N, C-alpha and C positions, 0 to 999 in steps of 0.2 A: 085672293091671290091673284093678281092680272098676269096671265102668260103673254099677253101683249102689250107688256111695258115697254119694249123696244132696247131692253138691255142688252148689248152685244158682250156675249162671253168671252174670256179668254180663249176658250178652245176653237174659238172661230179663227184666231191667227195662227191655227194649224190646218183647219179644215177648210176654211172658206174665205181664203185671203186672194183677192181678185189680182194683185200685184205680182203673185208667185204661184200661178198655177202649177209649175214644175215642182214646187216643193209640196205643195197641196195632194198632189199625184202620189208622193212619196209617203207622206204621212198616212195617206188613206189606205194604200195598198195591202200592206199586210194585215190590217185589221179586220179585211175581207176574208180572210182565210179560215175563219171560225163561224162565219155567218152574218156578221154586222153587214149593214148595207150603207152606201154612201149618203143615202137620204136621212138616215137617223144621225151619221155624224154631221152632217151640214145642214142640219132642219133649224138650228138656233137654239135648239132645245139644250139645255144645262147637261154637262157630261158630270156625273157625280162618281168619285171614287168611294170604294169601299176599302178601307186601310184594314187588311184582314191581319189580326194578331194571332189567330186561333191557329193550333197545328198539333200533331202528336208530341211534338217537342216541348208545347206550352199546354199542359193539361187544364189548367185552371181557365185557359181561355177557349179551349177547344169548342165549347158550345157556340161559338162563333161561325163555325164551319157549316153549322145548320141555321142559325141566326141569319146569315147574309143572303139566303133565300128569300126571307121574308123582308130584309132590307131591299133587296132588289126589286120585289113586288111593289112596295111602296113608292120607291124612286119611279117605277114605269108607270103606275097608276097616276102619279101627279105630273108626270109630264118630262120625266129627267130620263139619261140614259145612264144605267149603272155600269162602271168598270171596276171589277174586284182585283185587287194587287196585294202581295204578301209583305207584311213588316218583319224586320228582324226579330227572331224571338226571344222572349224572357221569360224564364221559369226560375222564380225565387229560391225554391226548394234545392234544386240541383246544379245550378250554375255555381262553379268554382272558379277562381277563389271567391266571386261574390256577383250576384247579379246587377249590383250597382253598376258595374262597368257598362251595363249593357242599356241603361237608360240614356245615357248621352249617345251611344251608338245608333240605337234604334232612332233617335232625335235626328242624328245627321242624315240617315238614310231616308228618313220619311220628308224632312226638308227637300232633298234633291228631288224625290219622285213629285213632290207636290207643286216644286217651281217649274222642273225640266219637262214635264208632261202634260197634255191636254187636260187638266182637270178643273172645273169650273167651282166644285164644292166639295167636302168631304164628311164622311160618316168614319169617327174615330172608334174603332172597336176595343175595349179595353177590358180588364179584370184583373189580372195579377198586378202586384203594387207597383211596378213602374211604367207598364204600358200607360197608365192614365196620365202621368205628367209627360212623358216622352210624347205623346199624340199631342195634348195641348201645347208644350211648348214649340212643337214643329209648326202647329197651325196659327201660332202667334207670329212666328217667324216670317211664315210665308204670305199669311193673312189672306185667306178664301175664307168663303162660309163654311162653319165646322160645325158638326154637333158630335156629342159624346154618346155611343151606346156602350153601357156597361154588360158585361154577359150574366152577372149576379151571382150571389153565393150558392154554396152547396145546399142540400136539405140539411135540416139540424143531424148531428149524431148523437149515438145513443149507445151506451154499454151498460150492460146490468143494471138497465133501469134508469141511468142518469144520464144527462147532458153531457156529451164530449164535444168541447169546442176545438176546431183545426187549430194547430199550433198551440194554443193554450193548455191542451192536455198533455201535449208532449213536456213543456217546462213543468207542470205540476207532476206529472208521473215521473219525470225525472228524479224531483225530490224524494219521492216515493219510493223508487227504485234504491236510492241510496240510504233510505232510511230503513232498507230490509222489509218494507210492507208489500211489496210486488216484487216478481221475477221478471225477468228479460221477456218471457214468453207474454206473459200480462201486459208488458209495456208495449210490446209490438200490437197486440190486440187492441188495446186501446187507442193507439194511433191510428191504425187501419179504420176504427170505428167511426173516427171523426170525419171521415170522408166516404160519406154514402152515396153521392151523386155526383153530375157534371156539376161546375161551377168552380169559385174561388173560395177563399176561406170564409166559413159560415160565423166566424167570430167578428167583432169589430177591431179588427186587426188592420194592417196596411192596406190591403186590399178593398176592404170595405168603407175605410178612411177615405180612402182617395177618391172612389167613385161618388160618396157622400159628399166630398170635396167638388166635384165636377158639378153636381146639381147643385149645391149651394152657390157657385158661381154662375150659374144660369147658363151652363152649356151642356145640360141634359134636359130632357122632357121631365116636367114634375112626376115623381114617383118612381123614376128608373133606378135608382141606385138599388134599391132593397129588394126589388123583385127577385127570389130564389130562381136559379138557372132553369130547373125543369118546370117552373111553372107555366100555364099556358099563357098568362100576361106577359111573361118575357117575349116569346113569339109576337104578341100583339103590340107590344112597345117597339119590337125592330121594325116591325110594318109601319107604324106611325112615325118612327124616326125616319125611315127612309121617305114617307112622305112630307115630312115637315123640313128636311133638308134642301128640298127642290123649292118650295116656299121662299127658304132663306137665300138660295141661291139668287131667283128674280129679286129678292129684296136687299141683295147686296149686304146682308146683315153678317158681318165679320167679327173675328175675336176682338178686333181693336174697338169695336162698338158695343162690346157686351162687357168686356173685362176693365174695373175699375178699382181704384184703392178700397172704396167702399164694399164692391163685391168679395175681394179678398179678406176683409175685416169678417165679413159674413163667413169666409171659409173657416177662419181661426175660430169662431165663435162655435161653429157647428162642431168641431174637432174636440172643441173642450166639452161641450153638453153631451157629447156622444161618447165620451171617455176614449179619444180616437188615439192612433198610433203617434209615438213622437217620431216617427220619419215624416210624417205631417210637414213638419217644420222644414225639412230639406227641400222637399218638392213643391212646397207651394212658394217657397224664396226663389226656387229656379222658375216657377211657372211666371212668377210676378216679374222677373227680371227680363225674362224673353218678351214680356208683354210690355215692357216699359214701365210699370206701373212701380211706384215707390213704396216699398215695405221696410221696416226696420225690425231688426231681432228683437228690439224691446215691445215693440206691438203685441208679442204674445201676452206679457204680463200687464201692459198696459190695457189692452181691449178686451182680454179673453180669460184672464186668470181668475178673476173674481166671480166667474160663471159657475153655477152648480152642475152636478152631474145629474143629467136628467133621463139618461137611457141605461136600462138595466140589463145590459147585454156583455158577456165576456170579452176580455179578461177583466173590465173592470166591474162587471155584473154578472148576473146569473143565467140569461137568457142567450138564445142565439139567432141566427138569421130570420128564420121564418116567423118568428113571433114579432119580430120587428117589423117585418113586413105587413103582417096582419095588424099591427098597431097604428099603421099611419106611415113609417118610414121617414126620410129625410124631411118630407114636406109637412108631416107633424112637428119634428123637432123645430123647424123653421117656423111654422105658426106660434108655437110656444115661445119661441125668443121674439116674435113679433108681438104677442100680448104682452110680453114685459117690458117693451120699447127697447130692445137690444137687436133689433134686426133693421138693415138698411134696406128697407122696403121698395126704395124706388130705383134700384138696380135693374138695369136690362137684362134680357134673356132671350134663349134662342126661339121662346115662343112669339117674340114681340110684343110681349106683354112683361109688365114689371114683375120682378119676384115677389111682391106683395100680392098682384092679381093672381100669380099663380097658386098660391096657396090659401086662397079665400076659401074657408069652409074647411079646412083641412085639420080639424082638432082630432088629438090622438083619440083613438077608441079602445086602448089598453092601458090602465094606468098603473098595472102592475110592471110593464116594460117601458113606458113612457111618463115619467112622473111630472106632476104639476111644477111649474118655475119656483112658486113659493113652499113645495113639499118633495125637496129632491131627495136622491140618495145620499149627496154630499154637497156641503157648501164650498165655494172658494175651490173648485175641484180642476181648474185648468192646468196651465203651464208656465212654470216659473223660469226665468231666464237669468242666470247667475254668471258671475264673472269674479276675478281675483287676481292673485300672484300665478296661479297656475295654467290659466287660460282667459281670454278676452271674452269667450261666450261658452255657455254651457246650458242646457235645458232640461228640465225636470218634469215629467208627468206625474202629478199629483193625485191624480184621481184613482191610482192603485196603492197609495200608502195605505197599509191595512192597519186596522186598529191596534194590532200587537206591535207593528213596527213603530207606531206613532207613541205608543207608550213606552216602549224600548228606550227610543233616541230622542224624541221630541216633545217630551213632557216633563222635561226636568224643572221643578218648582222655580220661578223666577228667572227660568232661561228657556222658556218654550219656544220650538222652532229651531234651537240652538243645539249641537253637539259636536264634540270632538272625536277623532278615531285615529288609531295607528294604522298607516298605510301598508298594504302588502301588494307590491308592485309587480305585475307580469307582462314580458314582453311578447304578447301576442297568445292566440288561443291554446297553440302547442305548448308553450310554456305554461300557461294556466293548468291545462289537463294533466301535464306531467307532474306539477307541484303542489296542487292544491290541497292534497292529502298527506302532503309532507309534515310530519310533526315538528321539525326543526322551524318552521314558520311561526309555530305558536298562534295560530290564529285563532281568537275569540271572539265573542260577541263586541268588543271593544273596537274591532278591526274594520276597516273600509278597502274591499278589493278594487285595486284601480287596474285596467287594462290600457296599455298604449301601443303603439305600432298598428293599430286599427283604423286609421282614417284614409282620406283618398290616395294619398301619396305611399303611406306606411304599408297598407293591406296589398295592392292596391284597391282602390273603389270604394273601400270602407266596408267594414263588416258587421253584422249583427252578433257581436260576441260580448257586449259589457254585461249582459244580464246574466252574470256569474251566480252560481249557486254556492253556498258555505261550504266547507268540507264535511264528508261525511260524518265525521264524530260529531259535530254540531247538530248536523240534521238529525242524526239520532238521539240527540237531546231537547230537540223541539223546537232548535232555531233555524227555521226554513229560509230567512232572508237576511242577509248583511247590507249594509251601504254599499253601492259599487259606483265607480266613476271611470269613465273612459272618453278615449278621443274616437272611437268608433260608434255604432248605434246598436239598438236591441231590437228583435222581432217586435213587430206591432202586436203580435198574440201574447206576448210575454206580461206577466203581472209584477215585474221587480221595479222599485221606487229607485231609479237608477239617475245619476248625472250623466247626460250624453250628448253626442254630437260636439264634444269639445273642440273649440278653435283657438288658436291654431294647434294643430295636432303635433305630437311629438317628433314626427319626421319633417316638419317644417320649424323645427325649433321652438315648439311651446312649452310651456313649464312643467308638461309630464315628463319630458326629456331629462331633465335635472332631479326630478323627484327619487328618493331612495326609499326602500323597505323600511320601517320604522319611524320615518317622519310624521308627525302628527299634523292631522287636516282639521281645521275647523271650518263648519259648515254653518251658515246663519241664513235660513229662509226668510227671516223677517227681512233684512237687509238685502238678501239677493247676493250673498257672499260665499266664496269658497277660497279658503288660503291654506297654504300649507305653512306651518309655524316655524319658518326656517330663516335666520338672520339673513338680512339684505346681503352681506360679506360673503357669507357661506354660500349663497346662490350665486354669487358671481365666482367666486372661486370653482364651483361644480361646473359653470357654464365653460370657463377656462381650461380645467382639467380633465373632467370625465369624458369617456368617448361618447359618441352618440348611440343612442340606441339603435340595435340592428334593423335594418330595411332589405326585405328579400329583394334580389334582382327580378327585373321585369322578365317573364316568359312568353311573351307575344308582342308583335307590333304594335296592337292596339293598347296593349298594357303602357307601353314607354310613352305612346302618344298621349294616352290619357293622363297620366302623371305630369307630363308637360305642360298640358293646357288646362287642367281643372283645379278650380278653387277649393276652398275650404267649405267644410260644412254649413258653415254659419250662413254663407252667401247663396248656399244651394247646390255646390259642388257642380257649377255650371262649366262648361267650356268657355271660358271667359272671352277667347277671341271671336266667339260667335254672337256675343252678345249685341255688336253694332250692327247686325244684319236684322232688320225688321220690315213689314210689308213688301218683300221682295217680289210678290206676284205683280205689284202695280207696274213693274217694266217686264216685257217679255223677253226669254231669253233669245239669242242669236241663232238663225237657222244651223242645222247641222251640216249642210251639204252646200 
C-alpha cells in the first residue's frame, strides 16, 4: 500500500481548501474541543468513519461498542484518522409495528452523514437483520470506499442438554405449548437459554444470512461473517478491518468497483446452500437496485434453486453458529461452490483480490456441518419463485420442507409437487390470533392459511407474520404445519415452508384483496404457479363489489412517508425516489456558510 500515491481525499475540501481559509477555520474549530489537532485533519491522511450501529437499544449490535476500539486501532496503525458516529438503531425483535420501517430510515440517515461530512471511507458495523442492507445501500448511493464488519452471532444456546437456536426455538416451542407438551414457564426458559452471550442470532436466520451475503458479495474480509461475537477472532477481525479500510481509501476501492451482477448471483447461491432466510430476497434486491446492478426476481429460480443444501444449521438443519465457524464459515461454503463450478470466482472484493483468491485453501473442516456438494442434506434446496392469478411474485424457501410435509402435500402419485387446499383468510396478525382456534372455520389438513394486510403499505413496513401455525386442535393431533401464504414475510429463523413476500400486496390491489375463505388454491411447484380456482367473471365481480381489506392508518410521520414512497417486496421495498441517486460523493456539497 503506497501512502504517497498522491490521492487527494474529499475531506481536504473541508480541512485544506486554499481558496476558502475562512471555511476551513470554521470546519476545523469545533473538532479541536475533544483533542484532535489541526495537523491530523489537514495531514492528507484519509478520515475514516465508523458507522456505529451498536447501542443499548440494539442488543444484537451492542458488541460494536467494544469492537470500535479495535477498528480505531487498525485505522490509526494503517495511517488513517478514525471518526465514530451513530446510526439509527434497528432491533428486529422489539421494534413495533415492524423493524422493516427502519431499514430505509437508517439508509437515509447514513447517506446524509457519508455525503455531507468530511468522510473519505467508512467501516459499516452490522449485525441485526436490516443493519447490513441499510449500510450497503447507503455506501452504494454515496460510493466511497466501504467495508462491512459484522458483530457475529451469539454463542450456541443450550437447554436441558439440547441446542436451542435463537428464534427457531420460539417457533418450535410455540407449537409444543399449543400441544400441551410444555407450559409457559418452560417456553420462557427455552427462549432465554437461546441467548447466552453478546451477538446476533446464532441460527442461520436473517442476521447470519445477511452477514454471509456481505462476505459473499466481497464487501467483508474473508472469514468475517461467522466469527461468534465473544471470540477473540472477532476483535482481531475488527482490527484487520480497520487496517484494510485505510488501504481501500488510498486505492479508491469503492462499492461500484466491487459489486456486479455476478457478485450478487454469488450471494443468491450462498443463501441457497446455507438454507438462509427468505428475507434475503428483499434485501439483496434492494442492495442491487441501489448499486445499479440488474437483478431479476426469476434469478432466484434460474441461478440458485437447483443448488443443494450444504449447511447443517438451524432452522434448516441441526447445528448453530459456533460449529459453523469452526467448520470454515462462509469461505468454506464458497469453496464448495467453486469446486462444483457454481461460483463466479473472478468477482472483486475488499481485499483487492478476487473472491477465488480469497477462498484458496479454505475447504470445510467439519463435514457434519458443511456437507460436500455431491453429498448434501437435500438436493434442489434453493428458493422457488411463483406467480399466478393471486400475485405476480411470491417466493418459497424449499430447504425447510420437512419429509412429513412433503409426504402429505407434495407426493400424490402422478401429481408430485402439486396440491390443492381450501383457503382460510386472515386480515392481519390480530385477526389470525383471534380466530385461528375458532371451530367455525373448520380448519383441517386440507387448508392453506392466508395472511393479507402484512406488506409494506398494509402493515406498514411488512411484518414477519406469515409463518402461521395450525390451530391447537390440529397440533395436538400431530399436524404441526399447514401450507401458508401471505403478502408479508416470515422470520428467517422460522422453519415453515411458506409462500412469502407476495407482490403486489393486498393493500396495493393484489389478488389477495379479493380472495375469500373457502376458495380453493392450487399450487404447482413444478410450474411455479399459485392460482385461486375462481372463475374470471367472479374475480371481476369481487373487484367491483367487495370492500377493500382494512388498512390501519399511519401512526407517525415516517410511517406516512414510508407508505408514500416505498415499493413492493418483489423490488426490495426500496424508496423508489432514492434510486436515481448514485455515486453522489463525486460532487462535493456546497459550503454551509
